[in-house]
C-alpha positions in Angstrom: -3.1 47.7 -22.8 -5.9 45.2 -23.3 -6.3 41.7 -21.8 -4.6 39.1 -24.0 -1.9 41.5 -25.2 1.3 39.4 -25.6 3.4 41.8 -23.6 0.9 41.7 -20.7 0.9 37.9 -20.8 4.7 37.8 -20.8 4.8 40.2 -17.8 2.3 38.0 -15.9 4.3 34.9 -16.8 7.4 36.5 -15.5 5.8 37.4 -12.2 4.5 33.9 -11.8 8.0 32.5 -12.6 9.5 34.8 -10.0 6.9 33.6 -7.4 7.4 29.9 -8.1 11.2 30.4 -7.8 10.9 32.2 -4.5 8.5 29.6 -3.2 10.8 26.7 -4.3 13.8 28.4 -2.7 12.0 28.9 0.6 10.7 25.4 0.6 14.1 23.8 -0.1 15.6 25.8 2.8 13.0 25.4 5.6 14.6 23.8 8.7 13.0 22.2 11.7 13.5 25.3 13.8 11.5 27.4 11.4 8.2 25.5 12.1 6.1 27.1 14.9 4.7 24.7 17.5 1.2 25.3 16.1 2.3 24.1 12.7 3.8 20.9 14.1 0.5 20.2 15.9 -1.6 20.9 12.9 0.6 18.7 10.8 0.2 15.8 13.3 -3.6 16.3 13.3 -3.8 16.4 9.4 -1.7 13.1 9.2 -4.0 11.5 11.8 -7.2 12.6 10.1 -6.1 11.5 6.7 -5.1 8.1 8.0 -8.7 7.8 9.2 -10.0 8.7 5.7 -7.8 6.1 4.1 -8.7 3.3 6.4 -12.4 4.2 6.1 -12.4 3.2 2.4 -10.8 -0.2 2.9 -14.0 -2.2 2.0 -15.3 0.0 -0.8 -16.4 -2.4 -3.5 -14.6 -0.7 -6.4 -11.5 0.3 -4.4 -10.7 -3.2 -2.9 -10.0 -4.8 -6.3 -7.9 -1.8 -7.3 -5.8 -2.5 -4.2 -5.7 -6.2 -5.0 -4.4 -5.3 -8.5 -1.7 -3.1 -7.2 -0.6 -5.7 -4.6 -0.8 -8.7 -6.9 2.5 -8.1 -8.7 5.8 -8.9 -7.2 7.4 -5.7 -5.9 9.9 -4.7 -3.2 8.0 -4.3 0.2 8.8 -0.7 0.8 5.5 0.9 2.0 2.2 0.0 3.6 -1.3 0.1 2.0 -3.7 0.9 4.8 -6.5 -1.5 4.1 -6.2 -3.7 7.2 -3.3 -5.8 8.1 0.1 -4.6 6.7 0.3 -5.4 3.0 3.4 -3.8 1.6 4.5 -3.0 -1.9 6.8 -0.6 -3.7 6.4 3.0 -2.7 4.9 4.1 -6.1 2.1 1.5 -5.9 1.5 2.2 -2.2 1.2 5.9 -3.0 -1.4 5.2 -5.7 -3.4 2.8 -3.4 -3.5 5.2 -0.4 -4.0 8.2 -2.7 -7.1 6.6 -4.2 -8.5 5.6 -0.8 -7.9 9.0 0.9 -10.7 10.9 -0.8 -13.0 8.0 -1.5 -15.3 8.4 1.5 -15.1 12.2 1.6 -13.6 12.2 5.1 -10.2 13.6 4.4 -9.3 17.1 5.6 -9.0 20.1 3.3 -7.9 23.7 2.9 -10.5 26.2 3.7 -9.6 29.3 1.8 -9.8 27.8 -1.7 -10.6 24.4 -3.1 -7.6 22.2 -2.2 -7.2 19.1 0.0 -3.7 19.7 1.1 -3.2 16.5 3.1 -4.5 14.3 0.3 -2.2 16.1 -2.1 0.9 15.5 0.0 0.5 12.5 2.3 0.1 9.4 0.1 3.4 9.9 -1.6 5.1 11.2 1.5 4.0 8.3 3.7 5.4 5.9 1.1 8.7 7.8 0.7 9.2 8.1 4.5 8.5 4.4 5.1 10.7 3.3 2.2 13.7 5.4 3.2 13.4 5.0 7.0 12.8 8.7 7.7 11.6 9.7 11.1 8.2 10.9 12.1 9.6 14.4 12.7 10.9 14.5 9.2 7.6 13.3 7.8 5.7 16.1 9.6 8.2 18.7 8.5 7.8 17.7 4.9 4.0 17.6 5.2 4.0 21.2 6.4 6.2 22.3 3.6 4.4 20.3 0.9 1.1 21.7 2.2 2.4 25.2 2.0 3.5 24.7 -1.6 0.3 23.1 -2.8 -2.0 25.6 -1.1 -0.1 28.5 -2.5 -0.5 27.0 -6.0 -4.2 26.7 -5.3 -4.4 30.3 -4.3 -2.1 31.4 -7.1 -4.1 29.8 -9.9 -7.8 30.3 -9.6 -10.6 28.8 -11.6 -13.6 31.1 -11.0 -16.0 28.8 -12.9 -15.1 25.7 -10.9 -13.8 24.1 -14.1 -11.2 21.7 -12.7 -11.4 19.5 -9.7 -8.6 20.1 -7.2 -8.0 16.4 -6.8 -6.9 16.4 -10.5 -5.1 19.7 -10.7 -3.0 19.7 -7.5 -1.8 16.4 -6.0 1.1 16.0 -8.4 2.5 19.3 -7.2 1.8 18.6 -3.5 3.3 15.1 -3.7 6.5 16.4 -5.5 6.9 19.2 -2.9 6.5 16.8 0.1 8.9 14.2 -1.3 11.4 16.8 -2.4 11.3 18.2 1.2 11.8 14.9 2.9 14.7 14.1 0.5 16.1 17.6 1.3 16.8 18.3 -2.3 18.9 21.3 -3.2 17.0 24.4 -4.4 17.4 23.9 -8.2 16.4 20.2 -8.1 13.5 21.1 -5.8 12.3 23.7 -8.3 12.8 21.2 -11.2 10.6 18.7 -9.4 7.6 20.9 -8.7 7.8 22.6 -12.1 8.0 19.3 -13.8 5.1 17.9 -11.8 3.0 21.0 -12.8 3.3 19.9 -16.5 1.7 16.5 -15.7 -1.4 17.6 -13.8 -4.7 16.0 -14.8 -7.4 18.2 -16.4 -10.1 16.4 -14.4 -13.5 18.2 -14.7 -15.1 19.2 -11.4 -18.5 17.9 -12.5 -17.2 14.4 -12.6 -17.6 14.3 -8.9 -21.2 15.6 -9.2 -21.9 13.0 -11.9 -20.4 10.3 -9.8 -17.7 9.2 -12.3 -15.4 7.1 -10.1 -12.3 7.9 -12.1 -12.3 11.1 -9.9 -11.4 9.0 -6.9 -8.1 7.8 -8.5 -6.9 11.3 -9.6 -5.1 11.8 -6.2 -3.4 8.4 -6.4 -2.2 9.2 -10.0 -1.0 12.6 -8.7 1.0 10.9 -5.9 2.7 8.6 -8.4 3.5 11.6 -10.7 4.9 13.6 -7.8 7.2 10.8 -6.7 8.4 10.3 -10.2 8.9 14.0 -10.8 11.3 14.1 -7.9 13.1 11.0 -9.2 13.5 12.5 -12.6 14.5 15.9 -11.3 17.4 14.2 -9.7 18.5 13.0 -13.2 18.3 16.6 -14.5 14.8 16.1 -16.1 12.6 18.8 -14.8 10.4 21.7 -15.7 11.0 25.5 -15.9 10.0 28.2 -13.6 7.5 29.3 -16.3 5.9 25.9 -16.5 3.1 26.5 -14.0 2.0 29.6 -15.8 2.1 27.9 -19.1 0.0 25.0 -17.9 -2.5 26.7 -15.5 -3.0 30.0 -17.3 -2.0 29.2 -20.9 -3.3 25.7 -21.1 -6.1 25.5 -18.5 -7.4 29.0 -18.4 -6.8 29.9 -14.8 -6.4 33.4 -13.4 -2.9 34.0 -12.1 -2.4 35.7 -8.8 1.4 35.8 -8.5 1.4 37.6 -5.1 -0.1 34.5 -3.5 2.9 32.3 -4.4 5.5 33.8 -2.2 4.0 36.5 0.0 4.6 36.2 3.8 6.4 32.9 3.4 7.3 31.6 6.9 4.9 34.1 8.6 1.6 32.5 7.5 1.1 28.8 7.1 -1.5 27.2 4.9 -1.9 24.2 7.1 -3.3 26.5 9.8 -6.3 27.2 7.6 -7.3 23.6 7.1 -10.7 22.0 7.9 -11.7 18.6 9.1 -14.9 16.7 8.4 -17.1 14.4 10.3 -19.8 14.1 7.6 -18.9 11.8 4.8 -19.9 14.1 2.0 -18.7 17.1 0.1 -17.7 20.0 2.4 -19.8 22.4 0.4 -22.9 20.6 1.8 -21.9 20.6 5.4 -23.7 23.8 6.4 -26.9 22.3 5.0 -26.3 19.1 6.9 -25.8 21.1 10.2 -29.0 23.1 9.5 -30.9 19.8 8.9 -29.5 18.4 12.1 -30.9 21.4 14.0 -34.3 20.9 12.5 -34.3 17.2 13.3 -33.3 18.0 16.9 -36.0 20.6 17.2 -38.8 18.3 15.8 -38.2 14.7 16.7 -41.9 14.0 15.8 -41.4 14.7 12.1 -41.3 11.8 9.7 -39.8 13.2 6.6 -41.5 11.1 4.0 -44.9 11.5 5.6 -44.8 15.1 6.9 -42.5 17.2 4.6 -44.0 18.7 1.5 -40.9 20.6 0.3 -37.4 21.3 1.4 -35.8 24.6 0.4 -32.0 24.8 0.6 -30.5 28.3 0.2 -26.8 27.8 -0.3 -23.6 29.4 -1.6 -22.6 29.4 -5.3 -20.4 26.2 -4.9 -23.2 24.4 -3.2 -25.5 25.2 -6.0 -23.3 23.1 -8.3 -24.2 20.0 -6.3 -27.5 19.7 -8.2 -27.5 16.0 -9.4 -31.1 15.0 -8.5 -30.6 11.3 -9.5 -27.2 10.2 -8.3 -26.1 6.8 -9.6 -23.0 6.0 -7.6 -21.8 6.5 -4.0 -19.6 9.3 -5.1 -22.5 11.1 -6.8 -24.5 10.7 -3.6 -21.8 12.5 -1.6 -22.0 15.4 -4.2 -25.7 15.7 -4.5 -27.2 18.3 -2.2 -30.8 17.2 -2.8 -29.8 13.6 -2.0 -27.7 14.6 1.1 -30.5 16.7 2.6 -33.2 14.1 1.8 -31.2 11.2 3.2 -30.3 13.0 6.4 -33.9 14.2 6.9 -35.3 10.7 6.2 -32.7 8.6 8.2 -32.6 11.2 11.0 -28.8 10.9 11.5 -25.6 12.1 9.9 -23.4 9.0 10.2 -21.5 7.7 7.2 -24.4 5.4 6.2 -26.5 8.5 5.5 -24.2 9.3 2.6 -23.4 5.8 1.3 -24.3 4.1 -2.0 -26.8 2.0 0.0 -29.1 5.1 0.3 -29.5 5.3 -3.5 -31.9 2.4 -3.6 -34.2 3.7 -0.8 -37.5 4.8 -2.5 -38.4 7.2 0.3 -35.2 9.1 0.0 -35.5 9.1 -3.8 -39.0 10.6 -3.6 -38.0 13.1 -1.0 -35.0 14.5 -3.0 -37.4 15.3 -5.8 -39.0 17.7 -3.4 -35.8 19.6 -2.6 -35.3 23.0 -4.2 -31.9 24.7 -4.3 -31.8 28.5 -4.2 -28.9 31.0 -3.8 -28.1 32.2 -0.3 -28.2 36.0 -0.4 -26.3 38.2 0.1 -23.0 36.4 -0.4 -20.9 36.4 2.8 -17.1 36.9 3.2 -14.7 34.2 4.3 -15.0 32.2 6.6 -18.8 32.5 6.2 -18.6 32.0 2.4 -20.2 28.5 2.5 -23.5 29.1 4.4 -26.8 27.4 4.1 -30.4 27.9 5.2 -32.7 24.9 5.2 -36.5 25.3 5.3 -39.0 22.5 5.8 -42.5 23.2 4.4 -44.7 20.7 6.2 -47.9 19.3 4.7 -49.7 21.2 7.4 -48.5 24.5 6.0 -46.0 25.0 8.9 -42.5 26.3 7.9 -39.4 25.4 9.9 -36.1 27.1 9.2 -32.5 26.6 10.4 -29.3 28.3 9.3 -25.6 27.6 9.5 -23.2 30.3 8.3 -20.0 28.2 8.6 -19.9 24.5 9.2 -17.8 23.1 12.0 -14.3 21.9 11.3 -12.7 25.1 9.9 -10.3 27.4 11.6 -13.2 29.6 12.9 -15.1 26.6 14.4 -12.4 23.9 14.9 -12.9 20.4 16.2 -10.9 19.6 19.3 -8.0 17.1 18.6 -9.8 14.6 20.8 -12.7 14.7 18.3 -10.4 13.8 15.4 -8.9 11.0 17.5 -12.4 9.7 18.3 -13.2 9.8 14.6 -10.0 7.8 13.9 -10.7 5.3 16.7 -14.3 4.7 15.5 -13.1 4.1 11.9 -9.9 2.2 12.5 -10.5 0.1 15.6 -11.9 -3.0 13.7 -8.9 -3.1 11.4 -6.2 -1.4 13.4 -6.8 -1.5 17.2 -3.6 0.3 18.0 -3.7 3.1 15.5 -5.6 5.6 17.6 -3.3 5.2 20.5 -0.2 5.7 18.4 -1.8 8.7 16.8 -2.7 10.2 20.1 1.0 10.3 21.0 1.6 11.8 17.5 -0.9 14.6 18.2 0.7 15.1 21.6 4.1 15.5 19.7 5.6 12.9 21.9 9.4 13.3 21.7 10.2 9.6 21.5 7.7 9.0 18.7 8.9 12.0 16.7 12.4 10.5 16.6 11.1 7.0 15.6 11.4 6.0 12.0 8.0 6.3 10.3 8.4 2.6 9.3 8.4 1.6 13.0 5.5 3.9 13.8 3.5 2.3 10.9 4.4 -1.2 12.3 3.0 -0.1 15.7 -0.2 1.3 14.2 -0.9 -1.8 12.1 0.0 -4.4 14.6 -2.6 -7.1 15.2 -4.4 -7.1 18.5 -2.7 -9.4 21.1 -4.5 -12.7 21.4 -7.0 -13.0 24.3 -5.6 -14.9 27.2 -7.1 -18.4 27.7 -9.6 -18.9 30.5 -8.1 -19.7 33.9 -8.4 -23.2 35.1 -8.2 -24.6 38.6 -4.7 -25.9 37.9 -2.2 -23.1 37.2 0.1 -25.6 35.5 -2.7 -26.6 33.1 -3.2 -22.9 32.3 0.4 -22.4 31.4 0.3 -25.4 29.2 -2.8 -24.2 27.4 -1.3 -20.8 26.8 2.0 -21.9 25.3 2.0 -23.3 21.8 3.6 -26.7 21.3 6.6 -27.3 19.0 5.8 -26.5 15.4 
């Protein structure tokens, strides 16, 4: 039987439909007791990290007017947009707003085995639903773990070997539908209708739009969050997809390779959320090993001034890293997906803070000149997971000296994880100016504090977004005068 034979295709479609059905049945029936302690802790850390990613984008010049537009119209105040303060709108608009923000600065967490940002796919819609319906923090974390499992199994079950589609376009509708269906505790058939229906409305967003810097890429996740929410609403009305829908869309329509065994194998025994990664560099994770290698060179030679001393920079990288080849990025997004720019900027600025990957670096003539001297080459031989995204960076100095550093797996993945305290420090540094209490509330979240877990998510959000208490007035010699000064008068 040859590839493309109708019988073979039908057989593959049936296997996928069986896998989708088994996955949906499992997801609809998972109870609190089925989640291992490690899964609870990872879910809390993912939620914390993605809050940091959303808040980090609050002043991005293109995102802020998008938020203004979403908040401008009258809508029931159901859910919070995390942009400073506590602006609230309907759950659908909040999901779009936070979904667009979550990946804007390239600081959200992701799934390490295949391209998929599980938290970004699930959380914007789930946060909005949990707040609108008064669900507890525990219910939110349970639904996050389930939604994460569903969407990462879709990512493993439908592969695009040529990196054709961006995961932010192809997957958030499914993750959002699964998370919202889980927190609503939908019956099995309705749950299946929701995720199958969502799979028919995924966006065919090209991966290279990130490399080109087309900012529409940043709203794909927000649109997916809206679709996921609506897919659950519509499934409740009897409007859903079929078990065959994912195969028809991903394989028949988009040209993916189906791996049916990934959809339902070892359900409840292995958890996708355990294989996530976190980021401290505000750029594409495919470049992180090169950033770490550059950091090592900078630490080794503090005397080097890149623009003056470096003749060439050679970056040997994995096949996905080789796709980040835009040598003249025009937007902040393109800067975060340009390996020549990332390496040149870090080498010139001598730091890896968020500013090194921002749009402001695009106008720096020294960085622009240096990135023209960056050469990308394949890292050989290819290495197995989790060392499948390595990099070797070599500086050729004008003196003829060569300096080399190598990183086989960037920090943040399951093989080299960040400590929870590092993720909390990241959140604190990002959120403190806008939300001085967010890091402390999230610390109790990461600790799985029992009282917080039983708190409605709405109340937890209110605690995180509360304004800082006013500073006490200076003491005076007369205590009575101090009391008078501290208390506001009538009106």
